[in-house]
N, C-alpha and C positions, 0 to 999 in steps of 0.2 A: 807856579813860580818858575818852573824849568822851561815851560814853553812860552815863546814870545808871540803875542797876538797883536798885530798891528791895528786891528779893529778896535781894541779896547784901550790902547795907549794913545789918548787924545793929545798928549803933550809932545808926541814924537814928531820930529821934523825930517829925519832920515830913516828910511826903512828898507835897506837893500842888503841882502846877503851877498857876500863877496868871498872868493877863495883867497886864502892867505898863503904866504910862502911855506907855512908849516902844514899845508894840506888840510886846513880846517875851513869850515864855512864861518864867516865872521859877519855879525850884524852890529853896526854901530848906530846907536839911537841918541840924538841930541834933543834934550828936553827944552821946552820953552823957558824953563827956569835957569838954563845955562848948564845943567847937569849933563853928564855923558854916561851912557851904559853901553858896554861892549859885551855881546854874547858870542860864545864860541861853541860851534857844533863840530866836535872832532870826528865823529863817525858818520856825518852827513845823513842823520836820520830825521832831521827837522826839529830835534829837541836840544836845547842848549845844555852842554856839558859843564859849562862854567859861565859866570857873569861877573864882570868887573864894573864897579860903580865909582865915578868921580862926582860926588854930589855938589862940591863947591867950585868946580871948574878950575882947579889950580894945577891940574896935570898929575896929581898924586892920587892913587887909588885909595878910596876910603873904605871900601868893602869888596871882598871877593866871595862869591858863592860857588861852591864846587860840587860836582857829582863824583865822589871819590870811589864809589863802588860800581859805577857804570850801569845803574838800574833805571836811569832816566829821571831821577829825582835829585834835586840839589840837596845835599845832606850835611854840608860843612860850610860855615860862614866865618870868614876871617875879617876882623874889623880893626882899622887903624883909627882909633877915636881921637887922637891928638894930632893927626895929620903930619907925623914925623917920618912916615914911610915904614914903620915897624908895627907888626901886629900886636895889638893890646888885648884883644878878646878873640877867642876861638870858640865857636858853638858847633856841636856835633850831634847829629841824629844817628845814633849807633844801631838802632833796631829798625830803621826804615818805616817808622809810623808817621812821619811828617812832623814830629815834635822834637825839639832839641832836648837831649837828656844829659849832655856833658858840657859844661862851660868852664873854660880855662882863661885866667886873667893874668896879665902882667901889670900889677898895680903900681910898680915904681918905674915903669918904662925903661928897664934895662935889657929887654929882649929875652928875659927868662921868665917862664910861668911861675907864679908864686901863690896862686890860689886856684883850686879846682873844686867845682861843685858838681855833683852827679846825682841822677835819679836812677838808682840801680834796679828798681823793680818797674820802671816805666809807668808810674801812676800819675805823673805830672807834678810830683813834689820832690824837692831836693832832700836826699837822705844821707848823703856823705859830703863833707867839706874837708878838704886837705889844704893846709896853709903852711907857707914858709914865711914866718913873721919877721925873721931877721935877715932875709934875702941872701942866705948863704948857699942856696941851691938845694937844700935838704928840707924836707917837710918836718915841722916841729909841732904841729897841732892837727888833731883829727876830731871832728865832731860827727857823731853818728846817730841817726834815727833808725835803730835796728828793727823796731816793730812797725815802722811806717805809719805812725799815728799822727805825724806832723809836729811832734815834740822831740827835741833833741834828747837822746837817752844818755849819752856820755860824751865827755870831752877828754881826749888824751893829749898830754903835752910833754914836750922835752924842754924843760925850763933852762937847763944848762947847755943846751945845743950840742950834746955829745953824740947824738944819733940813737940814743936809747930812751924810750919813753920812761918818764919818772913820775908821772902823775896821771891818775884817772879820776875824773870828777863825774859822778852820776847826777845828772840834772833831773831826770825823770826817776823818782823813787821806785816806780814799778820795774825799772830796768836794772836796779841795783841788786846783784845776786846776794849781797850780804843782808839786805833787808828781807828779801824773799826767804832766805834760809840763814838765820843768824849763826848757826853752828859752823858755817863755812867761813866766817870772818876770822882771819888770822890775828886780828888786833884786839880781840876780846877774849877774856878767859871763859873757859867752858866748864 
């Protein structure tokens, strides 16, 4: 994805690297479908450091792919899904394995992330989800798959939105410490 190969892009009509005023090599590719992709090679190594996509030819970037750690692999994708010029989805490959493991969403299009899903052990499955359900800029729900078995173990919520968790619901009974050892349950008599 980070290297552009003119031989494999059959829809390309323009294939010329040019120097830009910012001292980057720039390759602008116009597809036969009307789309435009602009590749930037900031260090002149022949590998794109970023790519900007305008899929619907309206002049607004729909997606930007970036190499944030300069390792030659595009590791972050920023998506404007509703074409308003504001990023709605951010996908990140934080461990350079070629797979996105953190996804951030702006679900109400206010420019603030309100949902984050992550794969903390890099096994390809989401195991943590953090949400701001009332859009006040503070997380008020957390779902966790602590044992990485694909089943949510617990959901923690802040129902009165005061910044302090006030409810933990164990979805997976095997993750509930009170089921595993009833003597630790403060709500039952011993």
